[in-house]
C-alpha positions as a printed NumPy array, in Angstrom:
array([[   0.   ,    0.   ,    0.   ],
       [   1.399,    3.471,   -0.946],
       [   0.687,    6.884,    0.513],
       [   1.142,   10.089,   -1.481],
       [   1.267,   13.374,    0.401],
       [   1.427,   16.849,   -1.117],
       [   2.009,   19.995,    0.963],
       [   1.557,   23.48 ,   -0.47 ],
       [   1.741,   26.902,    1.162],
       [   4.041,   28.704,    3.563],
       [   7.13 ,   26.575,    4.304],
       [   7.006,   27.083,    8.071],
       [   3.286,   26.34 ,    8.264],
       [   3.766,   23.367,    5.957],
       [   6.504,   22.09 ,    8.25 ],
       [   4.119,   22.456,   11.212],
       [   1.534,   20.405,    9.32 ],
       [   4.066,   17.683,    8.623],
       [   5.153,   17.763,   12.269],
       [   1.473,   17.405,   13.31 ],
       [   1.065,   14.341,   11.114],
       [   4.328,   12.937,   12.392],
       [   3.35 ,   13.551,   16.002],
       [   0.576,   11.033,   15.619],
       [   3.112,    8.274,   15.216],
       [   4.594,    8.727,   18.704],
       [   7.736,   10.17 ,   20.313],
       [  10.442,   11.11 ,   17.823],
       [  14.205,   11.463,   17.877],
       [  15.618,   13.269,   14.808],
       [  19.115,   13.458,   13.377],
       [  19.571,   15.995,   10.556],
       [  22.524,   16.287,    8.211],
       [  22.192,   19.362,    5.99 ],
       [  24.395,   20.674,    3.174],
       [  23.779,   24.028,    1.499],
       [  25.259,   26.163,   -1.3  ],
       [  24.655,   29.86 ,   -2.01 ],
       [  24.697,   31.34 ,   -5.425],
       [  22.923,   34.179,   -7.196],
       [  19.674,   32.213,   -6.895],
       [  20.173,   31.069,   -3.266],
       [  19.791,   27.32 ,   -3.613],
       [  19.701,   24.975,   -0.605],
       [  19.682,   21.22 ,   -0.217],
       [  19.675,   18.912,    2.796],
       [  19.068,   15.401,    4.116],
       [  17.265,   14.307,    7.301],
       [  16.835,   10.935,    8.99 ],
       [  14.079,   10.452,   11.569],
       [  13.29 ,    7.458,   13.79 ],
       [  10.354,    7.208,   16.183],
       [   7.958,    4.944,   18.089],
       [   4.145,    5.32 ,   18.199],
       [   1.117,    4.436,   20.313],
       [  -1.777,    2.   ,   19.757],
       [   0.645,   -0.818,   18.992],
       [   2.264,    0.81 ,   15.938],
       [   5.746,   -0.578,   15.134],
       [   8.914,    1.533,   15.177],
       [   9.696,    3.398,   11.948],
       [  12.515,    5.261,   10.228],
       [  12.021,    8.287,    7.986],
       [  14.462,    9.645,    5.435],
       [  13.963,   13.165,    4.039],
       [  15.726,   14.671,    1.039],
       [  14.936,   18.271,    0.238],
       [  16.192,   21.076,   -2.024],
       [  15.444,   24.803,   -1.965],
       [  16.167,   27.364,   -4.691],
       [  15.866,   31.123,   -4.227],
       [  15.91 ,   34.065,   -6.623],
       [  17.939,   37.051,   -5.465],
       [  15.938,   39.763,   -7.18 ],
       [  12.437,   38.657,   -6.209],
       [  13.279,   37.106,   -2.813],
       [  11.213,   34.067,   -3.644],
       [  11.658,   30.491,   -2.424],
       [  10.594,   27.226,   -3.917],
       [  11.5  ,   23.711,   -2.852],
       [  10.753,   20.069,   -3.085],
       [  11.067,   17.287,   -0.521],
       [  10.799,   13.537,   -0.886],
       [  10.033,   11.603,    2.288],
       [  10.11 ,    7.835,    2.541],
       [   8.931,    5.889,    5.597],
       [   9.877,    2.291,    6.217],
       [   8.395,    0.249,    9.053],
       [   8.598,   -3.236,   10.406],
       [   6.019,   -5.858,   11.404],
       [   4.149,   -5.671,    8.122],
       [   3.364,   -1.934,    8.261],
       [   2.999,   -0.63 ,    4.656],
       [   5.685,    1.661,    3.284],
       [   4.829,    5.317,    2.73 ],
       [   6.183,    7.928,    0.327],
       [   5.654,   11.655,    0.767],
       [   6.441,   14.405,   -1.699],
       [   6.394,   18.029,   -0.548],
       [   6.427,   21.123,   -2.728],
       [   6.174,   24.687,   -1.475],
       [   6.618,   28.229,   -2.78 ],
       [   6.54 ,   31.69 ,   -1.207],
       [   6.873,   35.344,   -2.261],
       [   8.12 ,   38.357,   -0.35 ],
       [   4.958,   40.321,   -0.998],
       [   2.42 ,   37.522,   -0.717],
       [   2.516,   35.183,    2.287],
       [  -0.403,   32.797,    2.745],
       [  -0.738,   31.37 ,    6.253],
       [  -2.439,   28.153,    5.161],
       [  -1.232,   24.627,    4.655],
       [  -2.863,   21.393,    3.618],
       [  -1.794,   17.777,    3.812],
       [  -3.618,   15.283,    1.623],
       [  -3.121,   11.57 ,    2.168],
       [  -4.285,    9.166,   -0.523],
       [  -4.183,    5.435,    0.127],
       [  -3.494,    3.358,   -2.901],
       [  -6.31 ,    0.936,   -3.552],
       [  -8.774,    2.653,   -1.101],
       [ -10.886,    5.266,   -2.786],
       [ -11.898,    8.342,   -0.874],
       [  -9.693,    7.864,    2.235],
       [  -8.703,   11.463,    2.798],
       [  -7.129,   12.97 ,    5.882],
       [  -7.128,   16.809,    5.944],
       [  -5.329,   18.995,    8.402],
       [  -6.796,   22.405,    7.661],
       [  -6.728,   24.959,   10.491],
       [  -6.491,   22.203,   13.067],
       [  -9.55 ,   20.109,   11.936],
       [  -9.183,   16.399,   11.121],
       [ -11.777,   14.463,    9.169],
       [ -12.187,   10.759,   10.04 ],
       [ -12.935,    8.23 ,    7.347],
       [ -16.592,    7.184,    7.446],
       [ -15.739,    3.511,    7.284],
       [ -14.207,    3.559,   10.752],
       [ -16.843,    2.335,   13.18 ],
       [ -17.46 ,    2.286,   16.939],
       [ -20.224,    0.752,   19.074],
       [ -20.988,   -0.296,   22.658],
       [ -21.476,   -3.937,   23.657],
       [ -23.333,   -4.39 ,   26.996],
       [ -23.291,   -7.5  ,   29.178],
       [ -27.106,   -7.609,   29.531],
       [ -30.17 ,   -6.139,   27.861],
       [ -31.694,   -4.359,   30.895],
       [ -30.786,   -3.253,   34.402],
       [ -32.354,   -2.18 ,   37.682],
       [ -31.198,    0.495,   40.093],
       [ -27.996,   -0.483,   41.89 ],
       [ -26.788,   -2.836,   39.133],
       [ -23.293,   -2.59 ,   37.662],
       [ -23.213,   -1.858,   33.946],
       [ -20.382,   -3.803,   32.338],
       [ -19.508,   -3.68 ,   28.693],
       [ -16.904,   -2.959,   26.06 ],
       [ -16.341,   -0.22 ,   23.531],
       [ -15.755,   -1.996,   20.225],
       [ -13.931,   -0.213,   17.392],
       [ -13.152,   -1.23 ,   13.813],
       [ -10.408,    0.869,   12.192],
       [ -10.245,    0.694,    8.4  ],
       [  -8.197,    3.846,    7.815],
       [  -5.572,    4.892,   10.423],
       [  -6.117,    8.158,   12.274],
       [  -4.771,   10.046,   15.263],
       [  -6.778,    9.903,   18.522],
       [  -6.373,   11.45 ,   21.957],
       [  -8.176,    8.713,   23.904],
       [ -11.431,    6.803,   24.409],
       [ -14.142,    7.874,   26.871],
       [ -17.628,    6.651,   27.844],
       [ -20.356,    8.98 ,   29.12 ],
       [ -23.393,    7.608,   30.979],
       [ -26.352,    9.725,   32.017],
       [ -29.997,    9.465,   33.044],
       [ -32.573,   12.205,   32.938],
       [ -36.279,   13.008,   33.144],
       [ -37.797,   15.377,   30.585],
       [ -41.405,   16.606,   30.541],
       [ -43.225,   18.946,   28.197],
       [ -46.887,   19.854,   28.714],
       [ -49.291,   22.067,   26.811],
       [ -51.985,   23.873,   28.757],
       [ -55.026,   25.143,   26.87 ],
       [ -56.284,   28.101,   28.868],
       [ -59.412,   30.205,   28.31 ],
       [ -59.153,   33.86 ,   29.293],
       [ -61.458,   36.84 ,   29.014],
       [ -60.102,   40.099,   27.665],
       [ -61.578,   43.557,   27.331],
       [ -64.519,   45.19 ,   29.044],
       [ -68.128,   45.94 ,   28.16 ],
       [ -68.967,   45.472,   24.494],
       [ -65.305,   44.698,   23.742],
       [ -65.274,   41.73 ,   26.06 ],
       [ -64.188,   38.516,   24.313],
       [ -62.921,   35.039,   25.073],
       [ -59.341,   34.204,   24.091],
       [ -57.823,   30.71 ,   23.932],
       [ -54.165,   30.549,   24.845],
       [ -51.639,   27.735,   24.709],
       [ -49.01 ,   27.714,   27.441],
       [ -45.986,   25.404,   27.421],
       [ -44.651,   23.909,   30.647],
       [ -41.261,   22.202,   30.76 ],
       [ -39.338,   20.321,   33.428],
       [ -35.937,   18.6  ,   33.334],
       [ -34.188,   16.587,   35.996],
       [ -30.858,   14.794,   35.802],
       [ -30.506,   11.577,   37.81 ],
       [ -26.798,   11.047,   37.166],
       [ -24.065,   11.977,   34.709],
       [ -20.578,   10.51 ,   34.65 ],
       [ -17.575,   10.286,   32.313],
       [ -15.411,    7.157,   32.278],
       [ -11.962,    7.317,   30.657],
       [ -11.469,    3.832,   29.255],
       [  -8.227,    4.585,   27.377],
       [  -6.287,    7.756,   28.296],
       [  -3.339,    7.394,   25.878],
       [  -3.041,    9.308,   22.616],
       [  -1.529,    8.088,   19.402],
       [  -2.263,    6.763,   15.948],
       [  -4.959,    4.116,   15.629],
       [  -3.856,    1.498,   13.128],
       [  -6.06 ,   -0.777,   11.098],
       [  -7.692,   -3.514,   13.153],
       [ -10.284,   -4.254,   15.806],
       [ -10.086,   -2.844,   19.352],
       [ -12.007,   -3.577,   22.565],
       [ -11.982,   -1.317,   25.633],
       [ -13.782,   -2.688,   28.738],
       [ -15.61 ,   -0.408,   31.179],
       [ -18.029,   -0.644,   34.125],
       [ -20.305,    1.724,   36.041],
       [ -22.58 ,    1.234,   39.058],
       [ -26.052,    2.75 ,   38.784],
       [ -27.675,    4.647,   41.665],
       [ -30.104,    2.513,   43.642],
       [ -33.362,    4.509,   43.38 ],
       [ -33.949,    5.035,   39.674],
       [ -37.334,    5.248,   37.935],
       [ -37.931,    2.898,   35.057],
       [ -37.347,    3.843,   31.438],
       [ -40.468,    5.508,   30.086],
       [ -41.332,    7.334,   26.866],
       [ -44.793,    8.459,   25.834],
       [ -46.048,   11.226,   23.548],
       [ -49.689,   12.055,   23.029],
       [ -52.466,   14.6  ,   22.868],
       [ -55.822,   14.908,   24.583],
       [ -58.473,   17.566,   25.108],
       [ -56.163,   19.503,   27.445],
       [ -53.289,   19.685,   24.954],
       [ -50.236,   17.776,   23.765],
       [ -47.624,   16.252,   26.046],
       [ -44.28 ,   14.467,   25.91 ],
       [ -42.997,   12.488,   28.897],
       [ -39.596,   10.783,   28.781],
       [ -37.355,    9.033,   31.292],
       [ -34.247,    8.02 ,   29.37 ],
       [ -30.809,    6.564,   30.067],
       [ -27.927,    6.715,   27.593],
       [ -24.397,    5.372,   27.202],
       [ -22.193,    7.267,   24.725],
       [ -18.775,    6.033,   23.575],
       [ -16.403,    8.578,   22.014],
       [ -12.965,    8.373,   20.41 ],
       [ -11.572,   11.865,   21.004],
       [ -10.137,   13.131,   17.724],
       [ -10.562,   16.878,   17.274],
       [ -13.401,   19.324,   17.656],
       [ -16.638,   17.992,   16.121],
       [ -15.01 ,   15.171,   14.201],
       [ -15.007,   12.623,   17.054],
       [ -15.881,    9.019,   16.326],
       [ -18.869,    8.298,   18.583],
       [ -21.875,    6.053,   19.139],
       [ -24.842,    6.335,   21.548],
       [ -26.712,    3.364,   23.041],
       [ -29.931,    3.645,   25.037],
       [ -30.   ,    1.826,   28.372],
       [ -33.116,    0.012,   29.537],
       [ -33.468,    0.683,   33.267],
       [ -36.317,   -1.021,   35.099],
       [ -37.652,    0.138,   38.427],
       [ -36.585,   -2.071,   41.288],
       [ -39.311,   -3.822,   43.236],
       [ -38.872,   -2.576,   46.792],
       [ -41.885,   -4.328,   48.305],
       [ -42.703,   -7.907,   49.204],
       [ -44.804,   -9.695,   46.596],
       [ -47.969,  -10.993,   48.246],
       [ -51.705,  -11.398,   47.472],
       [ -53.884,   -8.28 ,   47.266],
       [ -57.56 ,   -7.825,   48.143],
       [ -60.428,   -5.411,   47.479],
       [ -64.233,   -5.486,   47.738],
       [ -67.341,   -3.493,   46.878],
       [ -71.122,   -3.852,   47.222],
       [ -74.283,   -2.153,   46.04 ],
       [ -78.046,   -2.221,   46.514],
       [ -80.806,   -1.738,   43.958],
       [ -83.572,    0.862,   43.851],
       [ -86.495,   -1.278,   42.677],
       [ -85.294,   -4.697,   43.73 ],
       [ -84.695,   -6.147,   47.164],
       [ -81.302,   -7.57 ,   47.993],
       [ -77.672,   -6.572,   47.47 ],
       [ -74.662,   -7.584,   45.439],
       [ -71.414,   -7.993,   47.355],
       [ -68.219,   -8.825,   45.44 ],
       [ -64.812,   -9.608,   46.937],
       [ -61.736,   -9.9  ,   44.71 ],
       [ -58.251,  -11.299,   45.353],
       [ -55.156,  -11.318,   43.174],
       [ -52.661,  -14.094,   43.748],
       [ -49.865,  -11.454,   43.574],
       [ -49.577,   -7.671,   43.656],
       [ -46.694,   -7.49 ,   41.149],
       [ -46.399,   -9.135,   37.731],
       [ -44.244,   -9.228,   34.643],
       [ -45.62 ,   -8.231,   31.206],
       [ -46.793,  -11.405,   29.466],
       [ -47.541,  -13.19 ,   32.746],
       [ -50.983,  -14.618,   33.574],
       [ -52.639,  -13.42 ,   36.769],
       [ -55.442,  -15.244,   38.557],
       [ -58.286,  -13.088,   39.902],
       [ -60.368,  -14.858,   42.518],
       [ -63.902,  -13.453,   42.83 ],
       [ -66.386,  -14.3  ,   45.564],
       [ -69.854,  -12.916,   44.874],
       [ -72.964,  -12.929,   47.022],
       [ -76.039,  -11.751,   45.141],
       [ -79.162,  -11.759,   47.317],
       [ -81.249,  -10.031,   44.644],
       [ -82.993,  -11.381,   41.574],
       [ -80.775,   -9.213,   39.329],
       [ -78.523,  -11.305,   37.062],
       [ -75.04 ,  -10.283,   35.967],
       [ -74.756,  -10.468,   32.192],
       [ -70.95 ,  -10.499,   31.997],
       [ -67.806,   -9.898,   34.02 ],
       [ -64.904,   -7.853,   32.663],
       [ -61.324,   -7.312,   33.749],
       [ -59.969,   -3.983,   32.51 ],
       [ -56.417,   -2.61 ,   32.814],
       [ -56.258,    1.18 ,   33.21 ],
       [ -53.032,    3.11 ,   32.657],
       [ -52.58 ,    6.243,   34.758],
       [ -49.919,    8.904,   34.134],
       [ -49.232,   11.701,   36.591],
       [ -47.443,   14.599,   34.867],
       [ -46.272,   17.367,   37.192],
       [ -44.528,   20.654,   36.547],
       [ -43.922,   23.487,   38.966],
       [ -47.068,   25.36 ,   37.904],
       [ -49.225,   22.742,   36.215],
       [ -50.379,   19.169,   36.83 ],
       [ -52.277,   16.702,   34.668],
       [ -53.578,   13.181,   35.285],
       [ -54.164,   11.015,   32.198],
       [ -56.166,    7.805,   32.649],
       [ -56.86 ,    5.466,   29.736],
       [ -58.265,    1.899,   29.578],
       [ -55.79 ,   -0.065,   27.485],
       [ -56.858,   -3.726,   27.693],
       [ -60.101,   -5.592,   28.436],
       [ -61.053,   -9.256,   28.803],
       [ -64.62 ,  -10.536,   29.306],
       [ -66.078,  -13.605,   31.052],
       [ -69.509,  -15.134,   31.522],
       [ -71.727,  -13.57 ,   34.175],
       [ -73.706,  -15.319,   36.89 ],
       [ -77.35 ,  -15.975,   37.659],
       [ -79.63 ,  -14.215,   40.17 ],
       [ -79.053,  -15.161,   43.796],
       [ -75.589,  -16.497,   42.934],
       [ -73.311,  -17.217,   45.866],
       [ -69.941,  -18.752,   45.118],
       [ -66.401,  -18.359,   43.832],
       [ -65.032,  -17.76 ,   40.346],
       [ -61.426,  -17.916,   39.135],
       [ -60.67 ,  -15.584,   36.256],
       [ -57.352,  -16.009,   34.381],
       [ -56.059,  -12.804,   32.819],
       [ -53.084,  -12.619,   30.443],
       [ -51.162,   -9.365,   30.851],
       [ -50.204,   -7.985,   27.401],
       [ -46.507,   -8.401,   26.75 ],
       [ -46.197,   -4.903,   25.234],
       [ -47.264,   -3.067,   28.406],
       [ -44.523,   -0.818,   29.747],
       [ -43.372,   -1.478,   33.325],
       [ -44.608,    0.793,   36.097],
       [ -42.521,    3.82 ,   37.033],
       [ -43.262,    5.5  ,   40.361],
       [ -39.925,    7.031,   41.457],
       [ -39.854,    9.954,   39.031],
       [ -40.275,   13.487,   40.343],
       [ -42.261,   14.81 ,   37.369],
       [ -43.446,   11.603,   35.631],
       [ -45.112,    8.553,   37.178],
       [ -46.769,    5.629,   35.418],
       [ -49.046,    3.14 ,   37.189],
       [ -51.776,    0.591,   36.466],
       [ -55.132,   -0.34 ,   37.981],
       [ -57.018,   -3.594,   37.432],
       [ -60.787,   -3.092,   37.492],
       [ -63.363,   -5.897,   37.789],
       [ -66.718,   -4.832,   36.337],
       [ -70.061,   -6.586,   36.815],
       [ -72.481,   -5.701,   34.029],
       [ -75.965,   -5.596,   35.582],
       [ -79.003,   -4.922,   33.349],
       [ -81.16 ,   -1.918,   34.219],
       [ -78.777,   -0.864,   36.992],
       [ -75.456,    0.879,   37.582],
       [ -72.569,   -1.541,   37.148],
       [ -70.536,   -2.663,   40.141],
       [ -66.742,   -2.299,   39.933],
       [ -63.896,   -3.419,   42.172],
       [ -60.438,   -1.877,   41.663],
       [ -57.064,   -3.285,   42.658],
       [ -53.594,   -1.756,   42.192],
       [ -51.507,   -3.554,   39.598],
       [ -47.729,   -3.151,   39.472],
       [ -45.788,   -4.28 ,   36.419],
       [ -42.071,   -4.917,   36.688],
       [ -39.596,   -5.95 ,   34.053],
       [ -38.11 ,   -9.445,   34.585],
       [ -35.991,   -9.421,   37.743],
       [ -35.633,  -11.329,   40.999],
       [ -38.582,  -10.687,   43.33 ],
       [ -38.93 ,  -11.472,   47.015],
       [ -42.296,  -13.196,   47.218],
       [ -44.488,  -14.944,   49.75 ],
       [ -46.342,  -16.649,   46.886],
       [ -44.725,  -19.928,   45.719],
       [ -44.123,  -20.146,   41.987],
       [ -45.955,  -22.75 ,   39.921],
       [ -44.956,  -24.583,   36.743],
       [ -46.42 ,  -23.231,   33.516],
       [ -49.793,  -24.676,   32.569],
       [ -50.848,  -25.369,   36.153],
       [ -54.624,  -26.065,   36.158],
       [ -56.924,  -23.482,   37.71 ],
       [ -59.   ,  -24.248,   40.783],
       [ -62.608,  -25.148,   39.899],
       [ -65.398,  -22.638,   40.426],
       [ -67.632,  -23.168,   43.452],
       [ -71.358,  -22.457,   43.782],
       [ -72.735,  -22.683,   47.303],
       [ -76.349,  -22.226,   46.143],
       [ -78.338,  -24.326,   43.704],
       [ -78.587,  -23.091,   40.11 ],
       [ -81.31 ,  -20.506,   39.533],
       [ -84.289,  -21.883,   37.611],
       [ -85.305,  -19.641,   34.751],
       [ -88.844,  -18.287,   34.56 ],
       [ -89.238,  -19.658,   31.045],
       [ -88.789,  -23.218,   32.322],
       [ -91.813,  -23.222,   34.657],
       [ -95.485,  -22.765,   33.706],
       [ -96.987,  -24.073,   36.951],
       [ -96.117,  -24.461,   40.624],
       [ -93.846,  -27.44 ,   41.34 ],
       [ -95.766,  -28.195,   44.537],
       [ -99.485,  -27.671,   43.777],
       [ -99.323,  -27.441,   39.968],
       [-101.133,  -24.111,   39.983],
       [-100.815,  -22.395,   36.63 ],
       [ -99.073,  -19.049,   36.587],
       [-100.814,  -16.068,   35.104],
       [-101.595,  -12.42 ,   35.642],
       [-102.729,  -12.919,   39.242],
       [-100.586,  -15.958,   40.064],
       [ -96.962,  -14.815,   40.247],
       [ -93.835,  -16.95 ,   40.264],
       [ -91.645,  -17.129,   43.393],
       [ -88.295,  -18.836,   43.906],
       [ -87.361,  -20.844,   46.932],
       [ -84.04 ,  -19.384,   48.156],
       [ -82.77 ,  -22.787,   49.19 ],
       [ -83.434,  -25.032,   46.168],
       [ -83.988,  -22.146,   43.692],
       [ -87.084,  -23.86 ,   42.213],
       [ -90.222,  -21.974,   41.174],
       [ -93.394,  -22.153,   43.29 ],
       [ -96.545,  -20.129,   43.786],
       [ -97.009,  -17.548,   46.532],
       [ -98.855,  -19.959,   48.855],
       [ -96.206,  -22.709,   48.624],
       [ -93.391,  -20.27 ,   49.504],
       [ -95.167,  -18.319,   52.194],
       [ -92.777,  -19.453,   54.953],
       [ -89.615,  -17.39 ,   55.543],
       [ -86.432,  -18.089,   57.472],
       [ -82.76 ,  -17.171,   57.577],
       [ -80.267,  -19.517,   55.884],
       [ -76.881,  -18.99 ,   57.503],
       [ -74.834,  -21.415,   55.404],
       [ -76.09 ,  -19.81 ,   52.194],
       [ -75.352,  -16.249,   53.412],
       [ -78.968,  -15.14 ,   53.921],
       [ -78.843,  -13.208,   57.209],
       [ -82.426,  -11.957,   56.752],
       [ -85.551,  -14.137,   56.365],
       [ -86.207,  -15.212,   52.795],
       [ -88.842,  -17.353,   51.041],
       [ -88.412,  -21.109,   51.171],
       [ -90.658,  -23.921,   50.027],
       [ -92.343,  -26.29 ,   52.43 ],
       [ -89.963,  -29.117,   51.51 ],
       [ -86.795,  -27.075,   52.173],
       [ -88.061,  -25.309,   55.291],
       [ -86.794,  -27.899,   57.866],
       [ -83.313,  -27.91 ,   56.343],
       [ -83.23 ,  -24.142,   55.939],
       [ -84.041,  -23.56 ,   59.589],
       [ -80.955,  -25.617,   60.477],
       [ -78.714,  -23.351,   58.394],
       [ -79.335,  -24.95 ,   55.01 ],
       [ -77.226,  -27.231,   52.887],
       [ -74.634,  -26.058,   50.353],
       [ -74.941,  -27.143,   46.75 ],
       [ -71.164,  -27.721,   46.423],
       [ -68.613,  -28.312,   49.169],
       [ -65.525,  -26.108,   48.908],
       [ -63.486,  -28.412,   51.152],
       [ -64.252,  -31.483,   49.063],
       [ -63.439,  -29.668,   45.832],
       [ -60.222,  -28.287,   47.378],
       [ -59.003,  -31.791,   48.281],
       [ -59.771,  -33.02 ,   44.762],
       [ -57.987,  -30.053,   43.249],
       [ -54.938,  -30.602,   45.475],
       [ -54.728,  -34.222,   44.33 ],
       [ -54.897,  -33.209,   40.651],
       [ -52.272,  -30.511,   41.287],
       [ -49.87 ,  -33.028,   42.839],
       [ -50.35 ,  -35.309,   39.828],
       [ -49.56 ,  -32.425,   37.482],
       [ -46.4  ,  -31.556,   39.425],
       [ -45.245,  -35.179,   39.198],
       [ -45.898,  -35.239,   35.454],
       [ -44.031,  -31.96 ,   35.009],
       [ -41.016,  -33.353,   36.904],
       [ -40.935,  -36.453,   34.689],
       [ -41.039,  -34.345,   31.531],
       [ -38.255,  -32.023,   32.721],
       [ -35.903,  -34.14 ,   34.847],
       [ -33.111,  -31.558,   34.551],
       [ -35.052,  -29.349,   36.97 ],
       [ -35.285,  -32.151,   39.543],
       [ -32.054,  -34.146,   39.144],
       [ -32.654,  -36.348,   42.194],
       [ -35.861,  -37.715,   40.638],
       [ -37.831,  -36.349,   43.542],
       [ -41.402,  -35.689,   42.592],
       [ -42.282,  -32.203,   43.864],
       [ -45.429,  -31.718,   45.871],
       [ -47.74 ,  -28.829,   45.165],
       [ -47.921,  -26.212,   47.93 ],
       [ -51.183,  -26.131,   49.906],
       [ -53.74 ,  -23.984,   48.143],
       [ -55.905,  -21.417,   49.884],
       [ -59.261,  -22.289,   48.421]])
């Protein structure tokens, strides 16, 4: 490979340019032998020999310079030529440099340029013009991290990788890491201007901005300067994150109150320091997830309502098997409902609501949007029992972020009971989403595909009005003056006379006297009899769960190397 260098301009400035290029090769020691002759035209000639060592693993080199200068006495002008040859060891390509310069007494130009052309590589140009150095675009740098995401307090470890195609001079390699919170809010404000007949309403848009820096640090991964030769380089680095960091979050949108942009970002920037704005650099975004600082355990909430035109109430209790989940995980919502009215529930829905709190010094906005909904079958009138509702959390939901000063992101899980001709009943539970990480939990983990507990109904199924045309006791036909009545113990349809007796049924959660038929009255007065036994169903479910665990262990023996069949943990049913 050959290099051709041409230098034009003022001799002293040209020499400085050559010295600058030479300085990139390392520390120099120079021996100069010069011979000169003076005549009417002032001609000069000389020889120089230079030897030096360089940085970045460049081999030692020797440089031989032959130069001649001729001058004209009358015009005081100088012109000269120099041939420079560089020979190196260890396979470094030889270089040839030719220098030509000229100057005039009346016209001195304080500029110099050095152009390097690599034989066989088109477009590899290094310019040293007024101190600026252009790097070849084929040289590349990037950051390689040891893991895809982190939590507060983790140590970021990685390497700065660099591919050098065309050699260049560098002052060192640095890595900058920073985290920040940036919020922009638009406020649409209505104001009244003027007085009397000139009074008018004016709509104004006001921008609110907030910025907060969590951390900012510079890591010097390679402090030495020198010429970077062709090849691949790796520079390791590490940095420990602060412990209390909000999770990465980025959301832009617009609603009736105006546009907004909320960002919590973390960046890692690798830079090869060259000169001015011509650094070789690359920026990588860091994924920081909020650390779970609480113990993972079941959560609970309840709600109840009464009806205006119908006797009885609806009382719903809801449990979640955990209070923190990962996106893509399946949660199990346990619902226990006691409906003492004749109002049915058409369907049950689980809805995830996303809530953003955006705060600036002078303005605050809360944005709440339902983002995912899943529906299930409802239940009959006078239902009393348990339901287990599996709910798959969408994998694209962003983790919660609650540690930000200006931006917080949280979720709420809402259970809705759709009741015809009445206001729906809803039960809300907080839902925290974390990115995959180790969690301290009181809830034992289960293998994937574990069967759900069966639903339980403590009361008999409700008999529909369309299924009965006469009383089941006296066979009296129903009509305009003969109404249908349900026995609250067996849920069958009778006439008014056959269900005239009333009593409380403690085991079926009827604390107040309700209608029962003559056949069920003796049992009802003793507390009643449940349609399904929760204890019996729990023992059956535990047996099936143990069988599933044993099957899972046989399919994946690497998890249980001692061939010990795991037993399912006791279930709270």
